[in-house]
N, C-alpha and C positions, 0 to 999 in steps of 0.2 A: 690701950696699945695702939700705936699709929699704924697706918696702912703698910708702910715699908717694913716695919718690924713684923707685922702679921704675915706678909709675903715671905719674909726670910724664914719664919718659923714653919710655914707650910712647906717651903722648899727643903728645909733641913729634915722635916718629918718624912717627906717623900724619899729623900736620899737615904735616910736611915732604914726605912722600910725595904727599899730596894737592896741595900747592902746586907741587911739581916736575912733576907729571903734567898740570898745567893743569886740574885738576878742583876744583870747590868746590860746597858745598850750595846748591841753588836750588829755589825753588817752581816746579814745572813744571805746566803746564795739562794736566789729564787729559782734560777735555772742555770746549770753548769755550762761551761764552754769547752771547746776543744780546738786544737790547732795541730798542724803537721804538714807534711809534704808527701805527695804520692809520686813514685817513680816506677819505671820498668825494672824488673829484677834482672833482665838480660843486659841492658846497656846503661842502666842507672839514669836514663833521660827522664825528665819530668813528664807526667801524664796530665795534659790539660783537659778540662771538662769532665774529670772523674766525678762521680756523684758520691757525696759523703753524707751519711745520715747519722745523727747523734740521737740515741734513745736512752732514756734514763728513768729511774723511779726512786722515790723516797717515801717510805711508809706505803700508803696506798695510792699515792699520787704518781702519775706517769705522764711523760711528754716525749715529743720527738721534734727535731729540727733538721733541715737539710740545706746543703749548699753544694755548689760545684767548684772544682779547683780552678785556679787562674792559669795563665800560660806557663808559669813556672812550677805548676803542680801543687801550689800552696793552698791551704784552706784554713779558715778561722771562723768559728762560731763563738761570738762573744757571750760571756755569762751575763745574767741580770741579777741585781741585788735588791734587797730591801732592808730597812732598819727595823729592828725589833728587840725584844728583851730576850736575852740568853740566860739560861740557868744550867749550871753544871748538875743540878739535881733532876732536871727535866729530861724528856726524851730527845736524844740527839742521834737519829738514825743517819747513817751515811747514805750519800747518793750512790746508787749502783747503776751502772750503765754500760753501753757498748757503742762502738762506732763501726758502722758497716760502710765499706768502701767498694765501689763498683765502677768499672770502666769497660766500654765495648772492646772485645778481643782479649780481655784479661780475666783470670779467675778472681772472684770476689774475696774479700778478706774482712774479718771481724776482729776488733780489739776490745777487750773487756777492761773495766776499771772501777774503782771505788774511791770516794773522797768524802770528807766531812762537810757539813753545811755552813761552817764559819770560815772566814778568810777568803783570800783570792782563789778563784776556782776555774782556771782554764787548764785542762789536762792536755799537756803536750804529748802526743803519741809518737813524735819524732818522724823519721822517714819510714814510710810504708811502701815496701816493694811488692808490686803486683806481678804475678807470673802470667806471661802470655799463654793463652790457650791455643792448642794446635789441633 
């Protein structure tokens, strides 16, 4: 058997093994992302420099990332990905997390969420209206 034929046989054997075990290559979320806008609940004006902290866990793994809002009150923490083998038979725990949003002079707010580890994973929490403290 020549080299090219041998390489083809090996490639077919690998593909058949992967197909028969229920595994296939997938883009897995290493760390989820979050996006949104922070405004005042009184006048709906954006709150610049509000502190946003994303905390999450999957299985026994936990992490946290923080960012401050821009002049328009917007924030975005981008997700990170890795390629790996996905199996519908294997463990597929969802990410569970929360976003804490704080700004001087405003009551803090928390948003909780959950999402799966495969696919695009930026959770848009929408417009978050913080209540001024008196």
